[in-house]
C-alpha positions in Angstrom: -158.7 12.4 171.7 -159.7 8.8 171.9 -163.4 7.8 172.2 -164.3 6.2 175.5 -166.5 3.1 175.7 -168.4 2.9 179.0 -167.6 -0.8 179.2 -163.9 -0.2 179.2 -163.5 1.5 182.6 -166.3 1.9 185.2 -166.6 4.3 188.1 -168.8 3.9 191.1 -171.0 6.8 192.0 -169.0 7.3 195.2 -165.7 7.6 193.2 -167.2 10.2 190.9 -168.7 12.1 193.8 -165.3 12.1 195.6 -163.5 13.4 192.5 -166.1 16.1 192.0 -165.9 17.2 195.7 -162.1 17.4 195.5 -162.2 19.4 192.3 -164.8 21.8 193.6 -162.8 22.2 196.8 -159.8 23.1 194.7 -161.9 25.7 192.9 -160.7 25.3 189.4 -159.6 22.8 186.8 -160.8 20.7 183.8 -161.0 17.5 185.8 -159.0 14.7 187.4 -156.2 12.7 185.7 -155.7 9.0 186.5 -152.6 7.2 185.5 -150.3 4.3 186.1 -146.5 4.7 186.6 -143.6 2.4 187.3 -143.0 2.5 191.0 -143.7 0.8 194.3 -142.6 -2.6 195.6 -144.7 -4.5 193.0 -143.7 -2.6 189.9 -146.6 -0.1 189.2 -148.8 2.3 191.1 -151.8 4.4 190.4 -151.5 8.2 190.2 -153.9 11.0 190.6 -153.6 14.7 189.5 -155.7 17.7 188.6 -156.0 18.7 184.9 -155.9 22.4 184.2 -155.4 22.3 180.5 -157.2 20.0 178.0 -154.8 17.5 176.4 -155.8 15.9 173.1 -153.6 12.8 173.8 -155.7 11.7 176.8 -158.9 9.7 176.8 -161.7 11.8 178.2 -164.4 10.2 180.3 -167.2 12.6 180.8 -169.5 12.0 183.7 -172.4 14.2 185.0 -170.2 15.5 187.9 -166.6 15.4 186.7 -164.3 14.9 183.7 -161.7 12.1 184.1 -158.6 12.0 181.9 -156.4 9.0 181.3 -153.3 8.9 179.1 -153.4 6.1 176.5 -150.6 4.0 178.1 -152.3 4.0 181.5 -155.7 3.4 179.8 -154.4 0.0 178.5 -153.4 -1.0 182.1 -156.8 0.2 183.5 -159.1 -1.2 180.8 -161.8 -3.4 182.4 -161.3 -1.8 185.9 -163.8 -0.6 188.4 -162.7 2.5 190.2 -164.5 2.9 193.6 -164.2 5.2 196.6 -164.4 3.3 199.9 -165.0 4.7 203.4 -164.5 1.9 205.9 -163.9 3.3 209.4 -160.5 4.9 209.4 -159.7 3.7 205.9 -160.9 6.0 203.1 -159.7 6.3 199.6 -159.9 5.2 196.0 -159.9 1.5 195.3 -159.1 -0.1 192.0 -160.6 -3.4 191.1 -158.3 -4.1 188.1 -158.5 -7.4 186.3 -155.1 -6.7 184.7 -153.3 -6.7 188.0 -151.8 -10.1 188.6 -150.8 -9.3 192.2 -151.1 -6.5 194.7 -148.4 -5.7 197.3 -149.1 -6.1 201.0 -149.5 -2.4 201.6 -152.0 -2.2 198.7 -150.2 0.7 197.1 -148.7 -1.0 194.1 -149.4 -3.9 191.7 -147.9 -6.3 189.1 -149.2 -6.7 185.6 
């Protein structure tokens, strides 16, 4: 398991609270997994999943409310990012402010590195 440096990836309180609520609503699990996969109209998109079994190959980010796991390849794409949860009228969801993304598609679902 890689050591996490808090300056590498940052989470807003609202993002951590959202992840924690979703995990509690589910009722079980070790935490939330964030990732990046090749897909979408711009080349890459963010992924979310639950973690039920601890995986030594993931970077573990422990917060007071929820554990976040990121595979090492995705970690390199996310390094330097701020992960936020926004609630703007009818639009709610996780927002990535990623300095590694050179462009974001019009729908906001995918990005280019």
